[in-house]
N, C-alpha and C positions, 0 to 999 in steps of 0.2 A: 372517804371510807367508801369500799367496795359493796355493791348492791347484789342479791342475788334474784335468778329468774329460774322459773320453775317449768319445765316444756314437760308434760306426759310425768315421767318418775323420773327424770332427771332433772338435776339442780345445777344451775351453770353461776359462777360467780364472776360480775362482771366491775372490770377494775372501774375505778371513780374517772369520771371524765370523757368515757367512751361514748357515742352516739346510740347505745344501747342502754346506756346506765339510766336516762331519765323514762324512761317504758315502764308502766307497771308488773307487777309481776303476773307471769303465765298470758300477757297479753305481745304479741309479735309484734315488731314494727308497721305501721304502713307501707304502702308499696306505692309509690309516686314514678310516675312516666312523663317523659318532655315531649312535644310536638316540635317539633323543625317549624317555621315560619312560613318557610314556604318546599313543596313538595318537589323531591329528588326527580330530575328528568327520567325517563324511562330509554333505555337504550335499545335505539333500533336496529335490528338485521339488516346487516349491505343488502342492498339488493343486485342481484346477479342477474344480466341482463344473456338470455341465451339463443341469438340468431335464426341458429337453427332447428330449433325446436318450433314445430308447426304450432302445438297448442300456446308455446311462451309466446311467441310471435303476437296472438291475439290479446293476450292478457297485457305483453308491453304497450299493444296500444291501446287498450282499456284504460291503464294508469298513465297514459300519456293525456286521454282525454278527460279523465277525471281531476288531474294534478293543476288543469289551469285554474288560474284565479287573478284575481286584480293587482295581486303585489308581485306578478311577474314581470322579466323585463319588457319595455317594449315592443322589440321585435320578436321575443317567444308570442304575445299574442297576436301583435300581428299573422303573425305564422301559423298559429295555431285556426285563427278566423278563415284565412285562405285555405287553408289545407279542410278544413272539417265543417264549415259553414259555407262558405262559396264554390268551394272544389266539387260537392256532390250535387250542388244546385244544377252547376256547369254541366256536370257529366248528365245529369238528369235530364238536363233539355236536351244537349245533344243527342242522346236516347230517343227523346220522343221525335224529334223532328227528324233521325235516320228511319224512325218506326213508318211515320208519317208520308215518307218522299214522295211516294207512287200515289199517293192519294190526292182527289181533286174536291173543289168546292166543299159544300158543307160539310162531306163526308171525312174531308182530312183535316177540318176545322176539327169538328167533334171528337177524332182520335185522339189530338192533343190534349183538350179539352179533358177527356175522360183519364186518358193517364196523369193527367196531373191534378185532378181530384185524388187519387192516390198520394201524389208524390208530395204536392204542397203540405197536407196536413201535416204531414210526418216531420219536413224539411220546418216547418212552423216553429212545432216544439222542440226541436232539437234549436233553435234560434233563440225562442225562450229561454234554453236551460242557459245557452251562453251570456244572452243579458243576464240571467240573475247569477251567474258567475263572475262576472265582470262589476257587481252590484250596479248597474243599469235600472231606471224606470222605464217602462214600457208606455211610452205615453201614447196620447191619440194619434200621433200622425203613423208611428211604428205599428200601432194596432191596424190601422185602418189601411196599411201596406202589408200586413201579413194576410190580412181578411179579403179585402176587396179580389186578389186573381181568382180566391178558391169560389168567390162569389159570381166572380164574370165567368169560371168555368161551369159551374153549376147553371146560369143561366142559357150559357149556350147547347147544352145536353136538355134542357125544360123546353126551347122554345125555337131552337136552329131546326129545318126540314129534317127529317131522318131518313137520309136517302142512303143507298147504298153504293159500293164502287161504281164508275163506271163500265157499262159494255165493253167488253174488247173492240176492238175496230173491225170489222170484217174485213175480206179481201175485195179489189174493187170489183171483181164479176160477181160474185157472193152477192155484196149490198147493192147492185144492178137488178139480181135477181131478186133479191127482199124487196126494194120499192116497186116495182111491177107487180108483185103476189100483193104488196098493199094497195095497190089501187085497181085489184078485183082481176087482174089478167088472169085467165086460161093457160095454165103451161104446159096444157097439152095439144094446143093448139100452134100452129107455125106463126110466128112471128117476125115482121122487113125488121134485121136487125143491120144498124148502120155504123159502118165504123170508118174513125178519124185517122187519117195520119196530116204531115205537115210536113212540106219539104222547102228547101231553100231555092230551086229553079223550077222552072218551068220545064226543063228538059228530064231534071229528076222526077218530076211528078210525072209525065207521060212513061217512064221509064216503068214506074212501079205500077202505073195503069195496069200497062200489058200485061204485065207478070199476072196481077191480081184479076185482069178477066181471062187469063187463061187457066183460073184458078175455080173458075164459076162466078167469078163475083161481080154486080153491075159497078161500075166506076164513073165518077164525075170527078171531077177537075175544075178548081175555079180560084182564082186571084185572092188573096186574102191580105188586104191592108195593115189589119191589127195585128198582126203577127211577125214577129222578126223572121221566120219562117212562111216567107211569104206569099208560098201554095198550097193550098187545102186539097186535100183529095179523100174523096168519101166512096167507101168502099160496100155496098149493100148487098144484102143475102138474104130468104128466107130459110127460117129454119127453127127447130124447138131452141128453147131458153135452157139448156145441158150446160151446167156450170163445168162439166169436163171439157166440152168442147169448146165454149169460149176460153177457157184458159188455154189449148190448143192453139185457138186462134189467135190469143194475145202475145203467144211468144211468137207464130208464126209475123205475124204482122212488126212486133218488134226488131226480129230480127233485120227485115226486111227494109223498114224505115232505118235502121241503125247503117244497114248498108249502103245507104243513099245519103247518109248525115242529114237523115231527119227526125222527126217523132211520132210515135203509136200516141192517141191521147183519147181512147176509150171506143164506148160504144154507148148506143141508144137507141131507143124504141118504143113507138106506142102501143099501150096495149090493149090485147084483144081478148073480147070479151064471150 
């Protein structure tokens, strides 16, 4: 027997046996929705690598760093560790040593400690991220290994003497004048300055002595058994300790000693107060 369904002012006659036949008059059939057991996978858009794009190359590097996980192949994990963990630390330490290569003593060590206090904490955070991505526990030994260098650098800065870079070495004549001045000498007074030369033979020493005597020096020649150049020549002159004059005499005596295969060995004087 056919049934009738009224929707609004319209009456529909439904044949017997249809799915709507069992519904009450004026009541629409219920809506049923089905849900799959597993969600459909989302489709990822293919990644396009653009090496000539400066911005894109940075994005590529960031994606490479962020994509590492414990499920990657062994050689990928090792390569990532070398490039992004060991590599930056090695490069940073080379930079530190290069920056401090001309430093000496505690100032040189303090320079290394200062730079490492900036580098090591950042590197430790990066290493911690690596351990987390690899799902490895940070045990006490690893924790000590990460913290100990930072504490050591801090201790060096806290307890090492706070010295400056070494003073530049003075030229020999300037250093000699500075030493005499430190002894309280009056540089406006004449000083007896003795200049030292060493020669191989007595004949060479006597020849150089004659030439220096003609230039106003008081000369004494003696045998020096303690030197490979066995003859010592001392040329003395009373003069003001003027740096320019001492440099001129140094050039003059150096040339004179070289001409006789000898050696000029500097000067000395007693402080005059």
